[in-house]
C-alpha positions as CSV (number, residue, x, y, z in Angstrom):
1,X,0.0,0.0,-0.4
2,X,3.0,2.4,0.5
3,X,4.7,4.4,-2.1
4,X,7.4,2.6,-3.6
5,X,10.5,5.0,-4.2
6,X,13.4,4.0,-6.1
7,X,15.6,7.0,-4.6
8,X,16.4,6.2,-1.0
9,X,17.4,9.9,-0.3
10,X,13.7,10.9,-1.5
11,X,12.1,8.9,1.4
12,X,11.8,10.9,4.5
13,X,11.1,7.5,6.4
14,X,13.0,4.5,5.3
15,X,11.9,0.8,5.9
16,X,13.3,-0.6,9.0
17,X,16.2,-3.0,8.8
18,X,14.5,-5.9,10.9
19,X,11.1,-6.4,11.2
20,X,8.3,-4.2,9.7
21,X,7.6,-0.5,9.7
22,X,9.4,2.4,9.5
23,X,12.7,3.6,10.9
24,X,14.0,6.8,12.0
25,X,13.5,9.7,9.6
26,X,16.7,10.4,7.4
27,X,15.7,14.0,6.2
28,X,14.8,17.2,8.2
29,X,11.6,17.1,6.6
30,X,11.1,13.6,8.5
31,X,12.0,15.3,11.7
32,X,9.8,18.0,11.0
33,X,7.0,15.8,10.9
34,X,8.0,14.1,14.0
35,X,8.2,17.5,15.8
36,X,4.9,18.9,14.4
37,X,3.4,15.7,15.6
38,X,4.7,15.9,19.1
39,X,3.5,19.7,19.2
40,X,0.0,18.8,18.3
41,X,-0.2,16.4,20.7
42,X,1.1,18.8,23.3
43,X,-1.4,21.2,22.2
44,X,-4.3,18.9,22.2
45,X,-3.5,18.1,25.4
46,X,-3.4,21.9,26.6
47,X,-6.8,22.5,24.9
48,X,-8.6,19.5,25.8
49,X,-7.9,18.3,29.5
50,X,-7.6,14.3,29.2
51,X,-8.7,14.2,32.9
52,X,-12.1,15.9,31.9
53,X,-12.9,14.9,28.5
54,X,-11.3,11.7,27.5
55,X,-13.3,10.8,24.8
56,X,-12.6,14.2,23.1
57,X,-8.8,13.9,23.6
58,X,-8.7,10.4,22.4
59,X,-10.5,11.7,19.3
60,X,-8.1,14.4,18.6
61,X,-4.7,12.5,19.3
62,X,-6.5,9.7,16.9
63,X,-6.7,12.5,14.2
64,X,-3.3,13.4,14.8
65,X,-1.7,9.9,14.6
66,X,-3.7,9.0,11.7
67,X,-2.1,12.1,9.9
68,X,1.4,10.9,11.0
69,X,0.9,7.4,9.6
70,X,-0.5,9.1,6.4
71,X,2.8,11.1,6.2
72,X,4.8,7.6,6.6
73,X,2.7,6.1,3.9
74,X,3.0,9.0,1.6
75,X,6.7,10.1,2.1
76,X,8.3,7.0,3.3
77,X,9.7,3.8,1.8
78,X,7.1,0.8,1.3
79,X,7.5,-1.4,4.7
80,X,8.1,-4.8,4.4
81,X,9.0,-7.7,6.5
82,X,12.8,-8.0,6.8
83,X,14.6,-10.3,9.0
84,X,18.5,-10.3,9.4
85,X,20.3,-12.7,11.2
86,X,22.6,-11.6,14.3
87,X,26.1,-12.3,14.1
88,X,27.6,-14.4,17.0
89,X,29.7,-11.8,18.0
90,X,27.2,-9.2,18.4
91,X,24.9,-11.7,20.4
92,X,27.2,-12.2,23.4
93,X,25.2,-9.9,25.7
94,X,22.7,-12.7,25.6
95,X,24.9,-14.9,27.8
């Protein structure tokens, strides 16, 4: 469902190296989207007290989160399941 981009630098949100989903943003635009999301959650929490009106607060946070996911789908790489094996040297902390 995601947008398939051939140029990795054009994607604001790359696919994760392991697992499914998106990793950290790789451009300033991606970081701007994350900051805008956090600010929108802070503003919603300031305007709508979650202790008083939980349903309204959940509704607005859901709208903000859906907008964030929309940006990930629009400007990110197509997420697909990737699984890389961990080298034995890197697994030593499991002992």
